Biopython code that builds the backbone (N, CA, C, O; Angstrom):
import numpy as np
from Bio.PDB.StructureBuilder import StructureBuilder

atoms = [
    (1, "UNK", "N", (73.527, 24.801, 19.469)),
    (1, "UNK", "CA", (72.901, 26.166, 19.624)),
    (1, "UNK", "C", (72.847, 26.805, 20.912)),
    (1, "UNK", "O", (72.638, 26.118, 21.912)),
    (2, "UNK", "N", (73.019, 28.093, 20.997)),
    (2, "UNK", "CA", (73.096, 28.540, 22.387)),
    (2, "UNK", "C", (71.688, 28.917, 23.440)),
    (2, "UNK", "O", (70.569, 29.021, 22.937)),
    (3, "UNK", "N", (71.879, 29.071, 24.694)),
    (3, "UNK", "CA", (70.351, 28.433, 25.500)),
    (3, "UNK", "C", (69.383, 29.737, 25.073)),
    (3, "UNK", "O", (68.198, 29.662, 25.400)),
    (4, "UNK", "N", (69.950, 31.200, 24.190)),
    (4, "UNK", "CA", (69.055, 31.908, 24.297)),
    (4, "UNK", "C", (68.411, 31.934, 23.018)),
    (4, "UNK", "O", (67.444, 32.631, 22.713)),
    (5, "UNK", "N", (69.356, 30.680, 21.905)),
    (5, "UNK", "CA", (68.499, 30.545, 20.588)),
    (5, "UNK", "C", (67.710, 29.379, 20.657)),
    (5, "UNK", "O", (66.990, 29.181, 19.679)),
    (6, "UNK", "N", (67.668, 28.525, 21.617)),
    (6, "UNK", "CA", (66.576, 27.356, 22.135)),
    (6, "UNK", "C", (65.388, 28.034, 22.615)),
    (6, "UNK", "O", (64.209, 27.939, 22.274)),
    (7, "UNK", "N", (66.188, 28.996, 23.801)),
    (7, "UNK", "CA", (64.624, 29.586, 24.070)),
    (7, "UNK", "C", (63.648, 30.335, 23.146)),
    (7, "UNK", "O", (62.419, 30.268, 23.130)),
    (8, "UNK", "N", (64.561, 31.136, 22.305)),
    (8, "UNK", "CA", (63.563, 31.773, 20.945)),
    (8, "UNK", "C", (62.624, 30.733, 20.418)),
    (8, "UNK", "O", (61.395, 30.668, 20.392)),
    (9, "UNK", "N", (63.688, 29.850, 19.961)),
    (9, "UNK", "CA", (62.672, 28.819, 19.068)),
    (9, "UNK", "C", (61.734, 28.213, 19.604)),
    (9, "UNK", "O", (60.732, 28.005, 18.919)),
    (10, "UNK", "N", (61.786, 27.672, 21.225)),
    (10, "UNK", "CA", (60.743, 26.713, 21.996)),
    (10, "UNK", "C", (59.444, 28.096, 21.788)),
    (10, "UNK", "O", (58.297, 27.684, 21.615)),
    (11, "UNK", "N", (59.614, 29.391, 21.805)),
    (11, "UNK", "CA", (58.716, 30.405, 22.479)),
    (11, "UNK", "C", (58.007, 30.534, 20.804)),
    (11, "UNK", "O", (56.812, 30.785, 20.649)),
    (12, "UNK", "N", (58.683, 30.380, 19.980)),
    (12, "UNK", "CA", (58.298, 30.720, 18.432)),
    (12, "UNK", "C", (57.458, 29.658, 18.035)),
    (12, "UNK", "O", (56.467, 29.951, 17.366)),
    (13, "UNK", "N", (57.734, 28.132, 18.407)),
    (13, "UNK", "CA", (57.361, 27.251, 18.366)),
    (13, "UNK", "C", (55.754, 27.235, 19.010)),
    (13, "UNK", "O", (54.725, 26.914, 18.416)),
    (14, "UNK", "N", (55.924, 27.728, 20.529)),
    (14, "UNK", "CA", (54.626, 27.847, 21.006)),
    (14, "UNK", "C", (53.544, 28.560, 20.758)),
    (14, "UNK", "O", (52.352, 28.289, 20.902)),
    (15, "UNK", "N", (54.273, 29.828, 20.234)),
    (15, "UNK", "CA", (53.241, 30.425, 19.630)),
    (15, "UNK", "C", (52.309, 30.538, 18.232)),
    (15, "UNK", "O", (51.312, 31.225, 18.010)),
    (16, "UNK", "N", (53.216, 29.351, 17.171)),
    (16, "UNK", "CA", (53.013, 29.035, 16.268)),
    (16, "UNK", "C", (51.617, 28.134, 16.376)),
    (16, "UNK", "O", (50.625, 28.149, 15.647)),
    (17, "UNK", "N", (51.898, 27.386, 17.500)),
    (17, "UNK", "CA", (50.484, 26.372, 18.094)),
    (17, "UNK", "C", (49.461, 26.993, 18.623)),
    (17, "UNK", "O", (48.388, 26.392, 18.670)),
    (18, "UNK", "N", (49.565, 28.313, 19.131)),
    (18, "UNK", "CA", (48.681, 29.209, 19.632)),
    (18, "UNK", "C", (48.136, 29.280, 18.572)),
    (18, "UNK", "O", (47.054, 28.705, 18.460)),
    (19, "UNK", "N", (48.675, 29.986, 17.465)),
    (19, "UNK", "CA", (47.988, 30.371, 16.497)),
    (19, "UNK", "C", (46.970, 29.644, 15.494)),
    (19, "UNK", "O", (45.954, 29.989, 14.890)),
    (20, "UNK", "N", (47.711, 28.504, 15.605)),
    (20, "UNK", "CA", (46.770, 27.416, 14.845)),
    (20, "UNK", "C", (45.786, 27.447, 15.581)),
    (20, "UNK", "O", (44.691, 27.944, 15.316)),
    (21, "UNK", "N", (46.123, 26.901, 16.580)),
    (21, "UNK", "CA", (44.598, 26.450, 17.104)),
    (21, "UNK", "C", (43.167, 27.870, 17.265)),
    (21, "UNK", "O", (41.943, 27.780, 17.364)),
    (22, "UNK", "N", (44.335, 29.334, 17.211)),
    (22, "UNK", "CA", (43.071, 30.504, 16.955)),
    (22, "UNK", "C", (42.366, 30.393, 15.488)),
    (22, "UNK", "O", (41.337, 30.923, 15.067)),
    (23, "UNK", "N", (43.445, 29.365, 14.762)),
    (23, "UNK", "CA", (42.726, 29.461, 13.661)),
    (23, "UNK", "C", (41.461, 28.838, 13.472)),
    (23, "UNK", "O", (40.397, 29.319, 13.083)),
    (24, "UNK", "N", (41.760, 27.703, 13.810)),
    (24, "UNK", "CA", (40.884, 26.637, 13.830)),
    (24, "UNK", "C", (39.315, 27.290, 14.797)),
    (24, "UNK", "O", (38.148, 27.048, 14.487)),
    (25, "UNK", "N", (39.743, 28.051, 15.861)),
    (25, "UNK", "CA", (38.460, 28.314, 16.669)),
    (25, "UNK", "C", (37.495, 29.768, 15.917)),
    (25, "UNK", "O", (36.283, 29.967, 15.997)),
    (26, "UNK", "N", (38.898, 30.881, 14.978)),
    (26, "UNK", "CA", (38.298, 31.200, 13.959)),
    (26, "UNK", "C", (37.411, 30.971, 13.005)),
    (26, "UNK", "O", (36.484, 31.705, 12.662)),
    (27, "UNK", "N", (37.829, 29.545, 12.423)),
    (27, "UNK", "CA", (37.364, 28.814, 11.336)),
    (27, "UNK", "C", (36.043, 28.420, 12.005)),
    (27, "UNK", "O", (35.073, 28.510, 11.253)),
    (28, "UNK", "N", (35.815, 28.043, 13.130)),
    (28, "UNK", "CA", (34.423, 27.582, 13.773)),
    (28, "UNK", "C", (33.537, 28.711, 14.041)),
    (28, "UNK", "O", (32.370, 28.592, 13.666)),
    (29, "UNK", "N", (33.856, 29.674, 14.565)),
    (29, "UNK", "CA", (32.772, 30.730, 14.441)),
    (29, "UNK", "C", (32.431, 31.118, 13.216)),
    (29, "UNK", "O", (31.247, 31.113, 12.880)),
    (30, "UNK", "N", (33.349, 31.482, 12.433)),
    (30, "UNK", "CA", (32.773, 31.596, 10.502)),
    (30, "UNK", "C", (31.772, 30.846, 10.296)),
    (30, "UNK", "O", (30.750, 31.251, 9.742)),
    (31, "UNK", "N", (31.963, 29.488, 10.776)),
    (31, "UNK", "CA", (31.118, 28.429, 10.182)),
    (31, "UNK", "C", (29.527, 28.485, 11.153)),
    (31, "UNK", "O", (28.412, 28.162, 10.745)),
    (32, "UNK", "N", (29.782, 28.831, 12.062)),
    (32, "UNK", "CA", (28.508, 29.197, 13.157)),
    (32, "UNK", "C", (27.943, 30.452, 12.942)),
    (32, "UNK", "O", (26.757, 30.644, 13.208)),
    (33, "UNK", "N", (28.771, 31.467, 12.418)),
    (33, "UNK", "CA", (28.093, 32.533, 12.297)),
    (33, "UNK", "C", (27.201, 32.604, 10.436)),
    (33, "UNK", "O", (26.191, 33.260, 10.180)),
    (34, "UNK", "N", (27.876, 31.849, 9.586)),
    (34, "UNK", "CA", (27.263, 31.422, 8.566)),
    (34, "UNK", "C", (25.863, 31.126, 8.728)),
    (34, "UNK", "O", (24.891, 31.758, 8.314)),
    (35, "UNK", "N", (25.925, 29.966, 9.457)),
    (35, "UNK", "CA", (24.664, 29.183, 9.810)),
    (35, "UNK", "C", (23.623, 30.221, 10.441)),
    (35, "UNK", "O", (22.408, 30.108, 10.278)),
    (36, "UNK", "N", (24.102, 31.037, 11.029)),
    (36, "UNK", "CA", (23.465, 32.283, 11.852)),
    (36, "UNK", "C", (22.804, 33.268, 10.889)),
    (36, "UNK", "O", (21.721, 33.804, 11.123)),
    (37, "UNK", "N", (23.526, 33.467, 9.800)),
    (37, "UNK", "CA", (22.606, 34.450, 8.765)),
    (37, "UNK", "C", (21.818, 33.629, 8.016)),
    (37, "UNK", "O", (20.721, 34.093, 7.704)),
    (38, "UNK", "N", (22.102, 32.481, 7.630)),
    (38, "UNK", "CA", (21.088, 31.496, 6.858)),
    (38, "UNK", "C", (19.851, 31.557, 7.348)),
    (38, "UNK", "O", (18.844, 31.732, 6.663)),
    (39, "UNK", "N", (19.889, 31.384, 8.797)),
    (39, "UNK", "CA", (18.499, 31.215, 10.087)),
    (39, "UNK", "C", (18.049, 32.646, 9.560)),
    (39, "UNK", "O", (17.052, 33.095, 8.993)),
    (40, "UNK", "N", (18.850, 32.976, 9.862)),
    (40, "UNK", "CA", (18.146, 34.746, 9.906)),
    (40, "UNK", "C", (17.677, 34.902, 8.826)),
    (40, "UNK", "O", (16.450, 34.969, 8.760)),
    (41, "UNK", "N", (18.369, 35.000, 7.758)),
    (41, "UNK", "CA", (17.694, 35.094, 6.388)),
    (41, "UNK", "C", (16.414, 34.255, 5.991)),
    (41, "UNK", "O", (15.814, 34.598, 4.972)),
    (42, "UNK", "N", (15.993, 33.264, 6.667)),
    (42, "UNK", "CA", (15.298, 32.665, 6.374)),
    (42, "UNK", "C", (13.939, 33.144, 7.474)),
    (42, "UNK", "O", (12.868, 33.253, 6.877)),
    (43, "UNK", "N", (13.909, 33.317, 8.393)),
    (43, "UNK", "CA", (13.434, 33.885, 9.457)),
    (43, "UNK", "C", (12.762, 35.525, 8.940)),
    (43, "UNK", "O", (11.688, 35.993, 9.316)),
    (44, "UNK", "N", (13.563, 36.050, 8.172)),
    (44, "UNK", "CA", (12.843, 37.433, 7.776)),
    (44, "UNK", "C", (12.297, 37.357, 6.840)),
    (44, "UNK", "O", (11.624, 38.336, 6.520)),
    (45, "UNK", "N", (12.318, 35.998, 5.816)),
    (45, "UNK", "CA", (11.444, 35.934, 4.653)),
    (45, "UNK", "C", (10.035, 35.455, 5.661)),
    (45, "UNK", "O", (8.933, 35.988, 5.530)),
    (46, "UNK", "N", (10.299, 34.479, 6.552)),
    (46, "UNK", "CA", (8.915, 34.185, 7.297)),
    (46, "UNK", "C", (8.300, 35.446, 7.705)),
    (46, "UNK", "O", (7.239, 35.988, 7.395)),
    (47, "UNK", "N", (9.046, 35.694, 8.314)),
    (47, "UNK", "CA", (8.149, 37.545, 9.211)),
    (47, "UNK", "C", (7.535, 38.310, 7.903)),
    (47, "UNK", "O", (6.391, 38.760, 7.849)),
    (48, "UNK", "N", (8.176, 38.350, 7.217)),
    (48, "UNK", "CA", (7.830, 39.246, 5.728)),
    (48, "UNK", "C", (6.548, 38.341, 5.272)),
    (48, "UNK", "O", (5.585, 39.072, 5.041)),
    (49, "UNK", "N", (6.366, 37.445, 5.146)),
    (49, "UNK", "CA", (5.328, 36.619, 4.628)),
    (49, "UNK", "C", (4.050, 36.798, 5.485)),
    (49, "UNK", "O", (2.926, 37.211, 5.200)),
    (50, "UNK", "N", (4.541, 36.398, 6.494)),
    (50, "UNK", "CA", (3.855, 36.910, 7.913)),
    (50, "UNK", "C", (2.677, 37.842, 7.954)),
    (50, "UNK", "O", (1.462, 37.685, 8.078)),
    (51, "UNK", "N", (3.510, 38.905, 7.799)),
    (51, "UNK", "CA", (2.846, 40.075, 8.016)),
    (51, "UNK", "C", (2.192, 40.163, 6.704)),
    (51, "UNK", "O", (0.979, 40.258, 6.887)),
    (52, "UNK", "N", (2.451, 40.169, 5.630)),
    (52, "UNK", "CA", (1.899, 40.117, 4.135)),
    (52, "UNK", "C", (0.358, 39.524, 4.347)),
    (52, "UNK", "O", (-0.736, 40.020, 4.077)),
    (53, "UNK", "N", (0.669, 38.480, 4.838)),
    (53, "UNK", "CA", (-0.631, 37.634, 5.055)),
    (53, "UNK", "C", (-1.479, 38.366, 6.041)),
    (53, "UNK", "O", (-2.694, 38.365, 5.842)),
    (54, "UNK", "N", (-1.035, 38.939, 6.995)),
    (54, "UNK", "CA", (-2.198, 39.832, 7.923)),
    (54, "UNK", "C", (-2.236, 40.800, 7.303)),
    (54, "UNK", "O", (-3.089, 41.461, 7.896)),
    (55, "UNK", "N", (-1.803, 41.528, 6.270)),
    (55, "UNK", "CA", (-2.274, 42.859, 6.152)),
    (55, "UNK", "C", (-3.333, 42.332, 5.290)),
    (55, "UNK", "O", (-4.423, 42.905, 5.296)),
    (56, "UNK", "N", (-3.112, 41.157, 4.443)),
    (56, "UNK", "CA", (-3.870, 40.700, 3.031)),
    (56, "UNK", "C", (-5.537, 40.026, 4.165)),
    (56, "UNK", "O", (-6.625, 39.954, 3.592)),
    (57, "UNK", "N", (-5.456, 39.765, 5.162)),
    (57, "UNK", "CA", (-6.681, 39.325, 6.123)),
    (57, "UNK", "C", (-7.487, 40.338, 6.619)),
    (57, "UNK", "O", (-8.708, 40.347, 6.772)),
    (58, "UNK", "N", (-6.397, 41.459, 6.927)),
    (58, "UNK", "CA", (-7.042, 42.692, 7.514)),
    (58, "UNK", "C", (-7.699, 43.235, 6.487)),
    (58, "UNK", "O", (-8.907, 43.403, 6.660)),
    (59, "UNK", "N", (-7.220, 43.567, 5.431)),
    (59, "UNK", "CA", (-7.665, 44.248, 4.477)),
    (59, "UNK", "C", (-9.170, 43.642, 4.025)),
    (59, "UNK", "O", (-10.138, 44.402, 4.042)),
    (60, "UNK", "N", (-9.306, 42.336, 3.651)),
    (60, "UNK", "CA", (-10.765, 41.365, 3.844)),
    (60, "UNK", "C", (-11.646, 41.538, 4.866)),
    (60, "UNK", "O", (-12.844, 41.394, 4.624)),
    (61, "UNK", "N", (-11.167, 41.909, 6.306)),
    (61, "UNK", "CA", (-11.820, 42.083, 7.188)),
    (61, "UNK", "C", (-12.412, 43.584, 7.048)),
    (61, "UNK", "O", (-13.552, 43.853, 7.428)),
    (62, "UNK", "N", (-11.603, 44.471, 6.512)),
    (62, "UNK", "CA", (-11.869, 45.716, 6.505)),
    (62, "UNK", "C", (-13.312, 46.152, 5.213)),
    (62, "UNK", "O", (-14.163, 47.039, 5.291)),
    (63, "UNK", "N", (-13.148, 45.418, 4.445)),
    (63, "UNK", "CA", (-14.192, 44.775, 3.374)),
    (63, "UNK", "C", (-15.304, 43.984, 3.752)),
    (63, "UNK", "O", (-16.182, 43.833, 2.902)),
    (64, "UNK", "N", (-15.431, 43.479, 4.798)),
    (64, "UNK", "CA", (-16.487, 42.548, 4.799)),
    (64, "UNK", "C", (-17.341, 43.736, 5.996)),
    (64, "UNK", "O", (-18.557, 43.848, 5.840)),
    (65, "UNK", "N", (-16.763, 44.453, 6.979)),
    (65, "UNK", "CA", (-17.018, 45.183, 7.793)),
    (65, "UNK", "C", (-17.831, 46.307, 6.607)),
    (65, "UNK", "O", (-19.009, 46.584, 6.834)),
    (66, "UNK", "N", (-17.432, 46.657, 5.889)),
    (66, "UNK", "CA", (-17.533, 48.021, 5.028)),
    (66, "UNK", "C", (-19.266, 47.629, 4.354)),
    (66, "UNK", "O", (-20.256, 48.345, 4.202)),
    (67, "UNK", "N", (-18.986, 46.046, 4.057)),
    (67, "UNK", "CA", (-20.033, 45.536, 3.033)),
    (67, "UNK", "C", (-21.067, 45.615, 3.885)),
    (67, "UNK", "O", (-22.040, 46.279, 3.530)),
    (68, "UNK", "N", (-21.075, 44.745, 5.594)),
    (68, "UNK", "CA", (-21.831, 45.101, 6.293)),
    (68, "UNK", "C", (-22.447, 46.235, 6.883)),
    (68, "UNK", "O", (-23.658, 46.293, 7.091)),
    (69, "UNK", "N", (-21.696, 47.076, 7.138)),
    (69, "UNK", "CA", (-22.126, 48.416, 7.208)),
    (69, "UNK", "C", (-23.288, 48.925, 6.070)),
    (69, "UNK", "O", (-24.422, 49.238, 6.434)),
    (70, "UNK", "N", (-22.816, 48.972, 4.511)),
    (70, "UNK", "CA", (-23.545, 49.216, 3.765)),
    (70, "UNK", "C", (-24.981, 48.622, 3.444)),
    (70, "UNK", "O", (-25.876, 49.161, 2.792)),
    (71, "UNK", "N", (-24.984, 47.432, 4.034)),
    (71, "UNK", "CA", (-26.073, 46.850, 3.863)),
    (71, "UNK", "C", (-27.104, 47.298, 5.121)),
    (71, "UNK", "O", (-28.292, 47.060, 4.904)),
    (72, "UNK", "N", (-26.782, 47.905, 6.375)),
    (72, "UNK", "CA", (-27.195, 48.234, 7.260)),
    (72, "UNK", "C", (-28.019, 49.955, 6.875)),
    (72, "UNK", "O", (-29.155, 50.360, 7.119)),
    (73, "UNK", "N", (-27.152, 50.441, 6.377)),
    (73, "UNK", "CA", (-27.371, 51.686, 5.945)),
    (73, "UNK", "C", (-28.950, 51.838, 4.784)),
    (73, "UNK", "O", (-29.269, 52.931, 4.315)),
]
sb = StructureBuilder()
sb.init_structure("model")
sb.init_model(0)
sb.init_chain("A")
sb.init_seg("    ")
for serial, (resi, resn, name, xyz) in enumerate(atoms, 1):
    if name == "N":
        sb.init_residue(resn, " ", resi, " ")
    sb.init_atom(name, np.array(xyz, "f"), 0.0, 1.0, " ", f" {name:<3s}", serial, name[0])
structure = sb.get_structure()
């Protein structure tokens, strides 16, 4: 092989190695993103459930205040 061919092959091998490293990085980020999505979904459900509970408690308080006001009248 001539010098330019050797240089080309060497550069192609280096590029292949870099691509392999990037694939690993992307795979790791994809796994982390999956974890974030799962945790965010759980957090969203918890927040929605919490708001639902607060609304229910607020309705109960309003009802009690209404009864107390009716008793005073």
